[in-house]
All heavy atoms as a GROMACS GRO file, in nm:
protein
  649
    1MET      N    1  13.468   1.163  10.514
    1MET     CA    2  13.441   1.255  10.408
    1MET      C    3  13.400   1.173  10.287
    1MET      O    4  13.479   1.081  10.244
    1MET     CB    5  13.557   1.340  10.379
    1MET     CG    6  13.546   1.440  10.279
    1MET     SD    7  13.670   1.571  10.298
    1MET     CE    8  13.700   1.621  10.137
    2GLN      N    9  13.295   1.199  10.224
    2GLN     CA   10  13.253   1.123  10.094
    2GLN      C   11  13.302   1.184   9.979
    2GLN      O   12  13.308   1.308   9.956
    2GLN     CB   13  13.090   1.144  10.094
    2GLN     CG   14  13.028   1.038   9.996
    2GLN     CD   15  12.886   1.043  10.011
    2GLN    OE1   16  12.822   1.119  10.077
    2GLN    NE2   17  12.822   0.936   9.951
    3LYS      N   18  13.349   1.098   9.892
    3LYS     CA   19  13.407   1.136   9.769
    3LYS      C   20  13.305   1.182   9.664
    3LYS      O   21  13.208   1.113   9.649
    3LYS     CB   22  13.498   1.021   9.696
    3LYS     CG   23  13.573   1.057   9.591
    3LYS     CD   24  13.665   0.951   9.541
    3LYS     CE   25  13.598   0.830   9.480
    3LYS     NZ   26  13.684   0.742   9.422
    4LYS      N   27  13.324   1.288   9.601
    4LYS     CA   28  13.223   1.337   9.501
    4LYS      C   29  13.246   1.264   9.365
    4LYS      O   30  13.367   1.255   9.314
    4LYS     CB   31  13.251   1.488   9.476
    4LYS     CG   32  13.143   1.549   9.394
    4LYS     CD   33  13.168   1.694   9.379
    4LYS     CE   34  13.065   1.748   9.273
    4LYS     NZ   35  13.082   1.884   9.247
    5GLU      N   36  13.148   1.216   9.308
    5GLU     CA   37  13.157   1.153   9.174
    5GLU      C   38  13.182   1.250   9.067
    5GLU      O   39  13.137   1.361   9.073
    5GLU     CB   40  13.012   1.076   9.153
    5GLU     CG   41  12.986   0.967   9.243
    5GLU     CD   42  12.855   0.898   9.198
    5GLU    OE1   43  12.788   0.937   9.112
    5GLU    OE2   44  12.823   0.784   9.260
    6LYS      N   45  13.254   1.203   8.971
    6LYS     CA   46  13.282   1.286   8.850
    6LYS      C   47  13.192   1.246   8.736
    6LYS      O   48  13.225   1.154   8.664
    6LYS     CB   49  13.437   1.275   8.813
    6LYS     CG   50  13.524   1.332   8.912
    6LYS     CD   51  13.669   1.320   8.867
    6LYS     CE   52  13.766   1.369   8.965
    6LYS     NZ   53  13.905   1.359   8.931
    7SER      N   54  13.067   1.296   8.739
    7SER     CA   55  12.967   1.256   8.645
    7SER      C   56  12.954   1.365   8.536
    7SER      O   57  12.956   1.483   8.580
    7SER     CB   58  12.837   1.207   8.707
    7SER     OG   59  12.792   1.316   8.772
    8PHE      N   60  12.915   1.330   8.417
    8PHE     CA   61  12.888   1.419   8.318
    8PHE      C   62  12.768   1.380   8.239
    8PHE      O   63  12.745   1.249   8.210
    8PHE     CB   64  13.016   1.428   8.220
    8PHE     CG   65  13.143   1.475   8.290
    8PHE    CD1   66  13.215   1.377   8.349
    8PHE    CD2   67  13.180   1.603   8.312
    8PHE    CE1   68  13.351   1.418   8.412
    8PHE    CE2   69  13.292   1.648   8.369
    8PHE     CZ   70  13.372   1.554   8.427
    9GLY      N   71  12.692   1.471   8.193
    9GLY     CA   72  12.580   1.441   8.111
    9GLY      C   73  12.608   1.403   7.963
    9GLY      O   74  12.706   1.442   7.913
   10ILE      N   75  12.511   1.316   7.917
   10ILE     CA   76  12.527   1.284   7.776
   10ILE      C   77  12.398   1.333   7.698
   10ILE      O   78  12.283   1.317   7.748
   10ILE     CB   79  12.524   1.132   7.757
   10ILE    CG1   80  12.648   1.071   7.826
   10ILE    CG2   81  12.536   1.082   7.605
   10ILE    CD1   82  12.643   0.916   7.838
   11GLN      N   83  12.407   1.397   7.594
   11GLN     CA   84  12.300   1.459   7.508
   11GLN      C   85  12.303   1.384   7.386
   11GLN      O   86  12.404   1.365   7.312
   11GLN     CB   87  12.312   1.603   7.487
   11GLN     CG   88  12.305   1.696   7.602
   11GLN     CD   89  12.318   1.840   7.550
   11GLN    OE1   90  12.426   1.879   7.513
   11GLN    NE2   91  12.217   1.916   7.555
   12MET      N   92  12.172   1.339   7.351
   12MET     CA   93  12.160   1.278   7.197
   12MET      C   94  12.108   1.400   7.118
   12MET      O   95  12.002   1.457   7.152
   12MET     CB   96  12.061   1.161   7.206
   12MET     CG   97  12.040   1.113   7.062
   12MET     SD   98  11.952   0.958   7.044
   12MET     CE   99  12.076   0.841   7.088
   13LEU      N  100  12.168   1.424   7.010
   13LEU     CA  101  12.124   1.528   6.920
   13LEU      C  102  12.093   1.486   6.779
   13LEU      O  103  12.167   1.390   6.740
   13LEU     CB  104  12.239   1.643   6.917
   13LEU     CG  105  12.286   1.703   7.036
   13LEU    CD1  106  12.409   1.783   7.020
   13LEU    CD2  107  12.186   1.789   7.116
   14SER      N  108  12.004   1.547   6.711
   14SER     CA  109  11.973   1.513   6.582
   14SER      C  110  12.066   1.585   6.495
   14SER      O  111  12.086   1.709   6.502
   14SER     CB  112  11.824   1.546   6.551
   14SER     OG  113  11.780   1.524   6.412
   15VAL      N  114  12.121   1.526   6.390
   15VAL     CA  115  12.213   1.587   6.287
   15VAL      C  116  12.133   1.663   6.195
   15VAL      O  117  12.040   1.604   6.134
   15VAL     CB  118  12.309   1.481   6.232
   15VAL    CG1  119  12.391   1.553   6.121
   15VAL    CG2  120  12.393   1.414   6.325
   16GLN      N  121  12.151   1.797   6.175
   16GLN     CA  122  12.089   1.871   6.089
   16GLN      C  123  12.150   1.863   5.948
   16GLN      O  124  12.275   1.874   5.941
   16GLN     CB  125  12.082   2.016   6.125
   16GLN     CG  126  12.030   2.039   6.272
   16GLN     CD  127  11.891   1.990   6.283
   16GLN    OE1  128  11.802   2.011   6.194
   16GLN    NE2  129  11.856   1.921   6.381
   17PRO      N  130  12.078   1.832   5.844
   17PRO     CA  131  12.141   1.809   5.716
   17PRO      C  132  12.208   1.921   5.657
   17PRO      O  133  12.294   1.901   5.575
   17PRO     CB  134  12.018   1.765   5.626
   17PRO     CG  135  11.892   1.783   5.709
   17PRO     CD  136  11.928   1.810   5.851
   18ASP      N  137  12.173   2.053   5.682
   18ASP     CA  138  12.231   2.162   5.635
   18ASP      C  139  12.354   2.214   5.710
   18ASP      O  140  12.409   2.322   5.679
   18ASP     CB  141  12.131   2.276   5.630
   18ASP     CG  142  12.066   2.307   5.762
   18ASP    OD1  143  12.068   2.231   5.856
   18ASP    OD2  144  12.005   2.411   5.770
   19THR      N  145  12.398   2.130   5.805
   19THR     CA  146  12.524   2.180   5.883
   19THR      C  147  12.651   2.088   5.846
   19THR      O  148  12.639   1.978   5.801
   19THR     CB  149  12.501   2.159   6.034
   19THR    OG1  150  12.473   2.016   6.068
   19THR    CG2  151  12.384   2.254   6.083
   20LYS      N  152  12.755   2.144   5.862
   20LYS     CA  153  12.878   2.079   5.832
   20LYS      C  154  12.894   1.959   5.934
   20LYS      O  155  12.885   1.969   6.055
   20LYS     CB  156  13.005   2.171   5.858
   20LYS     CG  157  13.129   2.114   5.816
   20LYS     CD  158  13.254   2.217   5.838
   20LYS     CE  159  13.378   2.157   5.822
   20LYS     NZ  160  13.490   2.244   5.861
   21PRO      N  161  12.926   1.838   5.874
   21PRO     CA  162  12.943   1.716   5.972
   21PRO      C  163  13.052   1.743   6.089
   21PRO      O  164  13.162   1.805   6.047
   21PRO     CB  165  12.989   1.609   5.873
   21PRO     CG  166  12.956   1.644   5.739
   21PRO     CD  167  12.957   1.803   5.747
   22LYS      N  168  13.025   1.707   6.205
   22LYS     CA  169  13.118   1.719   6.314
   22LYS      C  170  13.209   1.601   6.315
   22LYS      O  171  13.168   1.498   6.269
   22LYS     CB  172  13.042   1.734   6.440
   22LYS     CG  173  12.943   1.858   6.441
   22LYS     CD  174  12.911   1.895   6.576
   22LYS     CE  175  12.807   2.001   6.582
   22LYS     NZ  176  12.825   2.122   6.493
   23GLY      N  177  13.327   1.625   6.368
   23GLY     CA  178  13.418   1.502   6.387
   23GLY      C  179  13.396   1.431   6.521
   23GLY      O  180  13.362   1.496   6.625
   24CYS      N  181  13.405   1.309   6.514
   24CYS     CA  182  13.385   1.223   6.636
   24CYS      C  183  13.515   1.219   6.727
   24CYS      O  184  13.622   1.200   6.671
   24CYS     CB  185  13.359   1.077   6.586
   24CYS     SG  186  13.344   0.952   6.734
   25ALA      N  187  13.499   1.238   6.852
   25ALA     CA  188  13.610   1.242   6.940
   25ALA      C  189  13.669   1.098   6.963
   25ALA      O  190  13.775   1.082   7.004
   25ALA     CB  191  13.570   1.300   7.074
   26GLY      N  192  13.590   1.003   6.931
   26GLY     CA  193  13.638   0.859   6.954
   26GLY      C  194  13.718   0.809   6.840
   26GLY      O  195  13.822   0.752   6.855
   27CYS      N  196  13.672   0.820   6.721
   27CYS     CA  197  13.732   0.767   6.599
   27CYS      C  198  13.792   0.876   6.503
   27CYS      O  199  13.854   0.834   6.399
   27CYS     CB  200  13.638   0.680   6.526
   27CYS     SG  201  13.497   0.775   6.442
   28ASN      N  202  13.767   1.001   6.524
   28ASN     CA  203  13.810   1.102   6.432
   28ASN      C  204  13.747   1.115   6.300
   28ASN      O  205  13.786   1.184   6.222
   28ASN     CB  206  13.958   1.112   6.430
   28ASN     CG  207  14.032   1.128   6.558
   28ASN    OD1  208  13.986   1.222   6.643
   28ASN    ND2  209  14.126   1.055   6.604
   29ARG      N  210  13.646   1.029   6.273
   29ARG     CA  211  13.579   1.035   6.148
   29ARG      C  212  13.458   1.128   6.144
   29ARG      O  213  13.414   1.162   6.264
   29ARG     CB  214  13.528   0.902   6.107
   29ARG     CG  215  13.640   0.796   6.072
   29ARG     CD  216  13.588   0.673   6.007
   29ARG     NE  217  13.474   0.629   6.067
   29ARG     CZ  218  13.462   0.519   6.143
   29ARG    NH1  219  13.577   0.448   6.171
   29ARG    NH2  220  13.351   0.476   6.204
   30LYS      N  221  13.414   1.180   6.044
   30LYS     CA  222  13.299   1.268   6.033
   30LYS      C  223  13.177   1.191   6.076
   30LYS      O  224  13.162   1.084   6.047
   30LYS     CB  225  13.286   1.333   5.896
   30LYS     CG  226  13.396   1.417   5.849
   30LYS     CD  227  13.395   1.546   5.929
   30LYS     CE  228  13.504   1.634   5.870
   30LYS     NZ  229  13.543   1.735   5.962
   31ILE      N  230  13.089   1.253   6.149
   31ILE     CA  231  12.958   1.196   6.184
   31ILE      C  232  12.859   1.228   6.083
   31ILE      O  233  12.807   1.337   6.072
   31ILE     CB  234  12.925   1.241   6.331
   31ILE    CG1  235  13.025   1.216   6.438
   31ILE    CG2  236  12.787   1.184   6.378
   31ILE    CD1  237  13.008   1.286   6.568
   32LYS      N  238  12.818   1.123   6.013
   32LYS     CA  239  12.715   1.139   5.906
   32LYS      C  240  12.586   1.062   5.945
   32LYS      O  241  12.502   1.050   5.862
   32LYS     CB  242  12.775   1.086   5.771
   32LYS     CG  243  12.894   1.172   5.729
   32LYS     CD  244  12.956   1.107   5.611
   32LYS     CE  245  13.082   1.181   5.562
   32LYS     NZ  246  13.141   1.109   5.449
   33ASP      N  247  12.582   1.007   6.066
   33ASP     CA  248  12.465   0.937   6.105
   33ASP      C  249  12.350   1.026   6.130
   33ASP      O  250  12.365   1.162   6.132
   33ASP     CB  251  12.488   0.868   6.242
   33ASP     CG  252  12.610   0.768   6.232
   33ASP    OD1  253  12.643   0.726   6.114
   33ASP    OD2  254  12.667   0.735   6.339
   34ARG      N  255  12.234   0.979   6.157
   34ARG     CA  256  12.115   1.057   6.185
   34ARG      C  257  12.123   1.138   6.316
   34ARG      O  258  12.069   1.242   6.337
   34ARG     CB  259  11.992   0.971   6.176
   34ARG     CG  260  11.863   1.057   6.190
   34ARG     CD  261  11.747   0.969   6.168
   34ARG     NE  262  11.624   1.050   6.193
   34ARG     CZ  263  11.504   1.000   6.187
   34ARG    NH1  264  11.480   0.878   6.166
   34ARG    NH2  265  11.403   1.076   6.211
   35TYR      N  266  12.185   1.065   6.423
   35TYR     CA  267  12.201   1.121   6.556
   35TYR      C  268  12.347   1.119   6.597
   35TYR      O  269  12.428   1.042   6.541
   35TYR     CB  270  12.121   1.042   6.648
   35TYR     CG  271  11.963   1.040   6.628
   35TYR    CD1  272  11.910   0.928   6.560
   35TYR    CD2  273  11.904   1.158   6.667
   35TYR    CE1  274  11.770   0.939   6.539
   35TYR    CE2  275  11.758   1.156   6.637
   35TYR     CZ  276  11.700   1.045   6.583
   35TYR     OH  277  11.561   1.061   6.556
   36LEU      N  278  12.379   1.204   6.686
   36LEU     CA  279  12.521   1.203   6.742
   36LEU      C  280  12.502   1.223   6.902
   36LEU      O  281  12.391   1.274   6.948
   36LEU     CB  282  12.601   1.303   6.686
   36LEU     CG  283  12.558   1.449   6.689
   36LEU    CD1  284  12.600   1.530   6.817
   36LEU    CD2  285  12.632   1.530   6.576
   37LEU      N  286  12.604   1.184   6.971
   37LEU     CA  287  12.608   1.220   7.117
   37LEU      C  288  12.699   1.341   7.145
   37LEU      O  289  12.808   1.352   7.079
   37LEU     CB  290  12.649   1.104   7.192
   37LEU     CG  291  12.562   0.973   7.174
   37LEU    CD1  292  12.624   0.855   7.246
   37LEU    CD2  293  12.420   0.997   7.232
   38LYS      N  294  12.659   1.418   7.232
   38LYS     CA  295  12.763   1.530   7.289
   38LYS      C  296  12.777   1.489   7.425
   38LYS      O  297  12.699   1.488   7.514
   38LYS     CB  298  12.685   1.665   7.271
   38LYS     CG  299  12.782   1.773   7.311
   38LYS     CD  300  12.727   1.910   7.289
   38LYS     CE  301  12.830   2.018   7.328
   38LYS     NZ  302  12.775   2.145   7.325
   39ALA      N  303  12.915   1.478   7.471
   39ALA     CA  304  12.957   1.459   7.615
   39ALA      C  305  13.090   1.510   7.621
   39ALA      O  306  13.166   1.506   7.536
   39ALA     CB  307  12.939   1.307   7.630
   40LEU      N  308  13.122   1.553   7.731
   40LEU     CA  309  13.253   1.604   7.768
   40LEU      C  310  13.294   1.724   7.670
   40LEU      O  311  13.409   1.727   7.632
   40LEU     CB  312  13.360   1.503   7.772
   40LEU     CG  313  13.334   1.384   7.872
   40LEU    CD1  314  13.432   1.272   7.846
   40LEU    CD2  315  13.340   1.428   8.017
   41ASP      N  316  13.195   1.799   7.626
   41ASP     CA  317  13.213   1.902   7.539
   41ASP      C  318  13.261   1.857   7.396
   41ASP      O  319  13.331   1.932   7.326
   41ASP     CB  320  13.297   2.019   7.589
   41ASP     CG  321  13.229   2.099   7.699
   41ASP    OD1  322  13.100   2.112   7.695
   41ASP    OD2  323  13.297   2.135   7.800
   42LYS      N  324  13.243   1.730   7.364
   42LYS     CA  325  13.287   1.675   7.240
   42LYS      C  326  13.169   1.603   7.183
   42LYS      O  327  13.066   1.572   7.246
   42LYS     CB  328  13.403   1.583   7.262
   42LYS     CG  329  13.520   1.650   7.313
   42LYS     CD  330  13.624   1.542   7.343
   42LYS     CE  331  13.751   1.618   7.418
   42LYS     NZ  332  13.854   1.525   7.454
   43TYR      N  333  13.182   1.565   7.037
   43TYR     CA  334  13.070   1.498   6.970
   43TYR      C  335  13.119   1.355   6.939
   43TYR      O  336  13.242   1.337   6.924
   43TYR     CB  337  13.044   1.575   6.840
   43TYR     CG  338  12.994   1.706   6.862
   43TYR    CD1  339  13.068   1.830   6.860
   43TYR    CD2  340  12.850   1.728   6.897
   43TYR    CE1  341  13.020   1.953   6.890
   43TYR    CE2  342  12.800   1.852   6.921
   43TYR     CZ  343  12.886   1.955   6.911
   43TYR     OH  344  12.827   2.078   6.946
   44TRP      N  345  13.028   1.261   6.939
   44TRP     CA  346  13.050   1.115   6.946
   44TRP      C  347  12.958   1.047   6.845
   44TRP      O  348  12.837   1.084   6.843
   44TRP     CB  349  13.058   1.054   7.070
   44TRP     CG  350  13.131   1.120   7.170
   44TRP    CD1  351  13.101   1.233   7.250
   44TRP    CD2  352  13.257   1.075   7.229
   44TRP    NE1  353  13.198   1.260   7.340
   44TRP    CE2  354  13.299   1.168   7.329
   44TRP    CE3  355  13.345   0.969   7.190
   44TRP    CZ2  356  13.421   1.159   7.411
   44TRP    CZ3  357  13.459   0.958   7.275
   44TRP    CH2  358  13.494   1.047   7.368
   45HIS      N  359  13.004   0.944   6.772
   45HIS     CA  360  12.905   0.849   6.721
   45HIS      C  361  12.844   0.767   6.837
   45HIS      O  362  12.916   0.753   6.924
   45HIS     CB  363  12.982   0.744   6.629
   45HIS     CG  364  13.043   0.794   6.498
   45HIS    ND1  365  13.171   0.821   6.472
   45HIS    CD2  366  12.972   0.831   6.384
   45HIS    CE1  367  13.184   0.866   6.348
   45HIS    NE2  368  13.070   0.864   6.284
   46GLU      N  369  12.718   0.715   6.817
   46GLU     CA  370  12.663   0.644   6.930
   46GLU      C  371  12.753   0.523   6.955
   46GLU      O  372  12.749   0.470   7.060
   46GLU     CB  373  12.518   0.599   6.872
   46GLU     CG  374  12.428   0.722   6.869
   46GLU     CD  375  12.285   0.681   6.827
   46GLU    OE1  376  12.212   0.621   6.917
   46GLU    OE2  377  12.262   0.681   6.708
   47ASP      N  378  12.811   0.462   6.853
   47ASP     CA  379  12.896   0.346   6.878
   47ASP      C  380  13.037   0.368   6.939
   47ASP      O  381  13.093   0.284   6.983
   47ASP     CB  382  12.919   0.265   6.745
   47ASP     CG  383  12.796   0.205   6.703
   47ASP    OD1  384  12.706   0.166   6.771
   47ASP    OD2  385  12.778   0.174   6.579
   48CYS      N  386  13.075   0.497   6.940
   48CYS     CA  387  13.209   0.536   6.984
   48CYS      C  388  13.216   0.572   7.137
   48CYS      O  389  13.323   0.569   7.183
   48CYS     CB  390  13.268   0.644   6.899
   48CYS     SG  391  13.302   0.586   6.730
   49LEU      N  392  13.104   0.607   7.181
   49LEU     CA  393  13.103   0.664   7.326
   49LEU      C  394  13.061   0.536   7.412
   49LEU      O  395  12.951   0.502   7.432
   49LEU     CB  396  13.005   0.773   7.343
   49LEU     CG  397  13.001   0.832   7.495
   49LEU    CD1  398  13.140   0.893   7.530
   49LEU    CD2  399  12.900   0.935   7.505
   50LYS      N  400  13.188   0.468   7.460
   50LYS     CA  401  13.163   0.349   7.525
   50LYS      C  402  13.238   0.351   7.658
   50LYS      O  403  13.341   0.415   7.681
   50LYS     CB  404  13.218   0.232   7.438
   50LYS     CG  405  13.146   0.202   7.319
   50LYS     CD  406  13.187   0.078   7.254
   50LYS     CE  407  13.253   0.096   7.120
   50LYS     NZ  408  13.297  -0.022   7.065
   51CYS      N  409  13.202   0.258   7.744
   51CYS     CA  410  13.267   0.241   7.869
   51CYS      C  411  13.406   0.173   7.853
   51CYS      O  412  13.415   0.083   7.773
   51CYS     CB  413  13.194   0.155   7.970
   51CYS     SG  414  13.278   0.118   8.130
   52ALA      N  415  13.517   0.230   7.897
   52ALA     CA  416  13.652   0.173   7.881
   52ALA      C  417  13.668   0.040   7.941
   52ALA      O  418  13.742  -0.040   7.904
   52ALA     CB  419  13.751   0.268   7.946
   53CYS      N  420  13.581  -0.005   8.039
   53CYS     CA  421  13.588  -0.131   8.105
   53CYS      C  422  13.504  -0.241   8.031
   53CYS      O  423  13.546  -0.346   7.990
   53CYS     CB  424  13.555  -0.137   8.243
   53CYS     SG  425  13.686  -0.050   8.342
   54CYS      N  426  13.379  -0.212   8.022
   54CYS     CA  427  13.282  -0.330   7.983
   54CYS      C  428  13.235  -0.300   7.837
   54CYS      O  429  13.160  -0.376   7.784
   54CYS     CB  430  13.155  -0.332   8.070
   54CYS     SG  431  13.046  -0.195   8.064
   55ASP      N  432  13.277  -0.188   7.769
   55ASP     CA  433  13.251  -0.175   7.638
   55ASP      C  434  13.099  -0.135   7.604
   55ASP      O  435  13.050  -0.145   7.487
   55ASP     CB  436  13.290  -0.274   7.547
   55ASP     CG  437  13.388  -0.231   7.438
   55ASP    OD1  438  13.439  -0.126   7.459
   55ASP    OD2  439  13.409  -0.305   7.349
   56CYS      N  440  13.013  -0.108   7.714
   56CYS     CA  441  12.873  -0.083   7.690
   56CYS      C  442  12.862   0.058   7.622
   56CYS      O  443  12.937   0.145   7.649
   56CYS     CB  444  12.785  -0.092   7.809
   56CYS     SG  445  12.811   0.043   7.929
   57ARG      N  446  12.763   0.063   7.538
   57ARG     CA  447  12.738   0.202   7.476
   57ARG      C  448  12.671   0.290   7.576
   57ARG      O  449  12.560   0.267   7.613
   57ARG     CB  450  12.650   0.188   7.354
   57ARG     CG  451  12.731   0.111   7.247
   57ARG     CD  452  12.626   0.070   7.116
   57ARG     NE  453  12.540   0.170   7.087
   57ARG     CZ  454  12.471   0.178   6.976
   57ARG    NH1  455  12.497   0.092   6.881
   57ARG    NH2  456  12.386   0.268   6.948
   58LEU      N  457  12.738   0.402   7.605
   58LEU     CA  458  12.694   0.490   7.716
   58LEU      C  459  12.559   0.559   7.687
   58LEU      O  460  12.487   0.593   7.772
   58LEU     CB  461  12.801   0.577   7.756
   58LEU     CG  462  12.925   0.509   7.824
   58LEU    CD1  463  13.047   0.597   7.839
   58LEU    CD2  464  12.885   0.447   7.951
   59GLY      N  465  12.541   0.585   7.565
   59GLY     CA  466  12.414   0.652   7.524
   59GLY      C  467  12.297   0.571   7.536
   59GLY      O  468  12.172   0.610   7.555
   60GLU      N  469  12.313   0.433   7.538
   60GLU     CA  470  12.203   0.338   7.566
   60GLU      C  471  12.172   0.312   7.709
   60GLU      O  472  12.074   0.267   7.748
   60GLU     CB  473  12.239   0.200   7.483
   60GLU     CG  474  12.226   0.210   7.343
   60GLU     CD  475  12.262   0.082   7.277
   60GLU    OE1  476  12.293  -0.018   7.353
   60GLU    OE2  477  12.243   0.074   7.154
   61VAL      N  478  12.268   0.312   7.798
   61VAL     CA  479  12.260   0.278   7.936
   61VAL      C  480  12.215   0.393   8.029
   61VAL      O  481  12.194   0.381   8.146
   61VAL     CB  482  12.384   0.205   7.997
   61VAL    CG1  483  12.420   0.086   7.930
   61VAL    CG2  484  12.506   0.305   8.002
   62GLY      N  485  12.203   0.522   7.961
   62GLY     CA  486  12.161   0.629   8.062
   62GLY      C  487  12.204   0.764   8.003
   62GLY      O  488  12.260   0.773   7.878
   63SER      N  489  12.202   0.872   8.075
   63SER     CA  490  12.219   0.996   8.025
   63SER      C  491  12.355   1.054   8.093
   63SER      O  492  12.366   1.174   8.110
   63SER     CB  493  12.108   1.090   8.040
   63SER     OG  494  12.070   1.094   8.169
   64THR      N  495  12.423   0.965   8.167
   64THR     CA  496  12.537   1.013   8.252
   64THR      C  497  12.664   0.917   8.228
   64THR      O  498  12.637   0.793   8.197
   64THR     CB  499  12.504   1.014   8.403
   64THR    OG1  500  12.385   1.078   8.417
   64THR    CG2  501  12.611   1.067   8.487
   65LEU      N  502  12.769   0.977   8.222
   65LEU     CA  503  12.891   0.891   8.218
   65LEU      C  504  12.982   0.942   8.330
   65LEU      O  505  12.953   1.052   8.393
   65LEU     CB  506  12.971   0.908   8.080
   65LEU     CG  507  13.020   1.043   8.036
   65LEU    CD1  508  13.150   1.083   8.092
   65LEU    CD2  509  13.031   1.044   7.884
   66TYR      N  510  13.082   0.863   8.360
   66TYR     CA  511  13.178   0.896   8.476
   66TYR      C  512  13.322   0.888   8.432
   66TYR      O  513  13.353   0.815   8.331
   66TYR     CB  514  13.150   0.801   8.591
   66TYR     CG  515  13.010   0.802   8.646
   66TYR    CD1  516  12.917   0.736   8.578
   66TYR    CD2  517  12.981   0.880   8.751
   66TYR    CE1  518  12.778   0.746   8.630
   66TYR    CE2  519  12.853   0.892   8.807
   66TYR     CZ  520  12.748   0.825   8.730
   66TYR     OH  521  12.627   0.831   8.773
   67THR      N  522  13.408   0.970   8.490
   67THR     CA  523  13.547   0.964   8.453
   67THR      C  524  13.621   0.930   8.580
   67THR      O  525  13.604   0.979   8.687
   67THR     CB  526  13.599   1.086   8.398
   67THR    OG1  527  13.580   1.201   8.486
   67THR    CG2  528  13.520   1.131   8.268
   68LYS      N  529  13.732   0.847   8.552
   68LYS     CA  530  13.824   0.814   8.659
   68LYS      C  531  13.952   0.779   8.598
   68LYS      O  532  13.960   0.699   8.507
   68LYS     CB  533  13.777   0.709   8.758
   68LYS     CG  534  13.864   0.679   8.875
   68LYS     CD  535  13.818   0.566   8.962
   68LYS     CE  536  13.706   0.601   9.042
   68LYS     NZ  537  13.661   0.492   9.134
   69ALA      N  538  14.067   0.836   8.650
   69ALA     CA  539  14.205   0.804   8.583
   69ALA      C  540  14.199   0.808   8.428
   69ALA      O  541  14.257   0.740   8.363
   69ALA     CB  542  14.243   0.662   8.630
   70ASN      N  543  14.144   0.919   8.381
   70ASN     CA  544  14.134   0.945   8.234
   70ASN      C  545  14.058   0.844   8.160
   70ASN      O  546  14.086   0.830   8.034
   70ASN     CB  547  14.269   0.969   8.175
   70ASN     CG  548  14.340   1.101   8.226
   70ASN    OD1  549  14.260   1.206   8.253
   70ASN    ND2  550  14.460   1.096   8.255
   71LEU      N  551  13.975   0.772   8.232
   71LEU     CA  552  13.887   0.664   8.150
   71LEU      C  553  13.744   0.726   8.158
   71LEU      O  554  13.703   0.776   8.254
   71LEU     CB  555  13.895   0.535   8.223
   71LEU     CG  556  14.035   0.461   8.237
   71LEU    CD1  557  14.022   0.342   8.324
   71LEU    CD2  558  14.082   0.432   8.097
   72ILE      N  559  13.674   0.690   8.057
   72ILE     CA  560  13.529   0.710   8.042
   72ILE      C  561  13.462   0.582   8.090
   72ILE      O  562  13.491   0.473   8.025
   72ILE     CB  563  13.494   0.745   7.908
   72ILE    CG1  564  13.548   0.880   7.875
   72ILE    CG2  565  13.342   0.769   7.890
   72ILE    CD1  566  13.526   0.935   7.726
   73LEU      N  567  13.374   0.595   8.183
   73LEU     CA  568  13.311   0.473   8.248
   73LEU      C  569  13.165   0.479   8.257
   73LEU      O  570  13.109   0.591   8.274
   73LEU     CB  571  13.366   0.451   8.389
   73LEU     CG  572  13.531   0.438   8.394
   73LEU    CD1  573  13.569   0.447   8.539
   73LEU    CD2  574  13.566   0.306   8.328
   74CYS      N  575  13.092   0.362   8.265
   74CYS     CA  576  12.962   0.357   8.309
   74CYS      C  577  12.949   0.360   8.458
   74CYS      O  578  13.057   0.360   8.531
   74CYS     CB  579  12.886   0.231   8.255
   74CYS     SG  580  12.945   0.082   8.331
   75ARG      N  581  12.835   0.380   8.512
   75ARG     CA  582  12.831   0.398   8.665
   75ARG      C  583  12.869   0.277   8.741
   75ARG      O  584  12.949   0.278   8.838
   75ARG     CB  585  12.684   0.429   8.699
   75ARG     CG  586  12.660   0.455   8.849
   75ARG     CD  587  12.522   0.503   8.881
   75ARG     NE  588  12.491   0.488   9.022
   75ARG     CZ  589  12.534   0.578   9.114
   75ARG    NH1  590  12.610   0.679   9.075
   75ARG    NH2  591  12.505   0.560   9.248
   76ARG      N  592  12.837   0.159   8.683
   76ARG     CA  593  12.870   0.036   8.753
   76ARG      C  594  13.028   0.012   8.763
   76ARG      O  595  13.074  -0.010   8.869
   76ARG     CB  596  12.810  -0.089   8.679
   76ARG     CG  597  12.841  -0.215   8.748
   76ARG     CD  598  12.796  -0.335   8.662
   76ARG     NE  599  12.883  -0.338   8.552
   76ARG     CZ  600  12.864  -0.415   8.449
   76ARG    NH1  601  12.752  -0.498   8.437
   76ARG    NH2  602  12.946  -0.415   8.341
   77ASP      N  603  13.091   0.035   8.643
   77ASP     CA  604  13.235   0.028   8.651
   77ASP      C  605  13.304   0.140   8.729
   77ASP      O  606  13.412   0.116   8.791
   77ASP     CB  607  13.297   0.015   8.510
   77ASP     CG  608  13.261  -0.116   8.438
   77ASP    OD1  609  13.260  -0.218   8.518
   77ASP    OD2  610  13.234  -0.120   8.317
   78TYR      N  611  13.245   0.266   8.722
   78TYR     CA  612  13.303   0.366   8.803
   78TYR      C  613  13.301   0.328   8.962
   78TYR      O  614  13.405   0.352   9.028
   78TYR     CB  615  13.223   0.500   8.781
   78TYR     CG  616  13.272   0.610   8.864
   78TYR    CD1  617  13.378   0.693   8.830
   78TYR    CD2  618  13.205   0.650   8.992
   78TYR    CE1  619  13.427   0.796   8.918
   78TYR    CE2  620  13.243   0.742   9.061
   78TYR     CZ  621  13.346   0.819   9.024
   78TYR     OH  622  13.396   0.925   9.112
   79LEU      N  623  13.200   0.279   9.004
   79LEU     CA  624  13.186   0.231   9.145
   79LEU      C  625  13.271   0.115   9.178
   79LEU      O  626  13.312   0.099   9.287
   79LEU     CB  627  13.034   0.209   9.180
   79LEU     CG  628  12.951   0.328   9.167
   79LEU    CD1  629  12.806   0.290   9.176
   79LEU    CD2  630  12.995   0.444   9.268
   80ARG      N  631  13.296   0.025   9.088
   80ARG     CA  632  13.376  -0.090   9.096
   80ARG      C  633  13.521  -0.061   9.107
   80ARG      O  634  13.596  -0.124   9.175
   80ARG     CB  635  13.347  -0.188   8.992
   80ARG     CG  636  13.392  -0.324   9.015
   80ARG     CD  637  13.327  -0.419   8.905
   80ARG     NE  638  13.362  -0.365   8.779
   80ARG     CZ  639  13.466  -0.414   8.700
   80ARG    NH1  640  13.534  -0.502   8.745
   80ARG    NH2  641  13.474  -0.372   8.579
   81ILE      N  642  13.575   0.033   9.038
   81ILE     CA  643  13.718   0.064   9.025
   81ILE      C  644  13.772   0.148   9.135
   81ILE      O  645  13.708   0.243   9.180
   81ILE     CB  646  13.751   0.130   8.888
   81ILE    CG1  647  13.728   0.033   8.770
   81ILE    CG2  648  13.896   0.179   8.892
   81ILE    CD1  649  13.750   0.090   8.638
   0.00000   0.00000   0.00000
């Protein structure tokens, strides 16, 4: 029986100047950048959504992230763990 991957999409959104700043799920600060990421039904700074193992910025390596043992991972580390 093959194990199903726990993968989730990452969306890059443009911050609209007339909207209230959203809080980042990674650092809890307001997102005032030009762009933000939406993943796991939360909002993130581009620098805050990173793989827990290799620290790569997940918005740069693709449009998918993976979860295992409550960790957010890139595909490579998800398959390795």
